C-alpha positions in Angstrom: -95.4 -8.8 8.8 -93.7 -9.9 12.0 -90.6 -8.1 13.2 -88.7 -11.3 12.8 -89.8 -11.5 9.1 -88.8 -7.9 8.5 -85.4 -8.5 10.1 -84.8 -11.5 7.9 -85.8 -9.6 4.8 -83.5 -6.7 5.8 -80.6 -9.1 6.4 -81.1 -10.7 3.0 -81.4 -7.2 1.3 -78.2 -6.1 3.1 -76.3 -9.3 2.0 -77.6 -8.9 -1.6 -76.5 -5.2 -1.8 -73.1 -6.0 -0.2 -72.6 -8.8 -2.9 -73.6 -6.4 -5.7 -71.3 -3.7 -4.3 -68.4 -6.1 -4.3 -69.2 -7.5 -7.8 -69.7 -4.1 -9.5 -67.5 -1.9 -7.4 -70.5 0.4 -6.8 -70.8 2.2 -3.5 -73.2 0.4 -1.2 -74.9 3.6 -0.2 -75.6 4.3 -3.9 -77.1 0.9 -4.3 -79.2 1.2 -1.2 -80.7 4.5 -2.4 -81.4 3.0 -5.8 -83.1 0.0 -4.2 -85.2 2.2 -1.9 -86.3 4.3 -4.9 -87.4 1.2 -6.9 -89.6 -0.3 -4.1 -91.5 2.9 -3.3 
């Protein structure tokens, strides 16, 4: 995957997690850790 593609995916993931954090009131670091665990 190109660096540009990875960056775009990262931005989308960050935006998604930020949205979920706002919607659920969950800490974004917690969501990030859970996401990383799921994709391994």
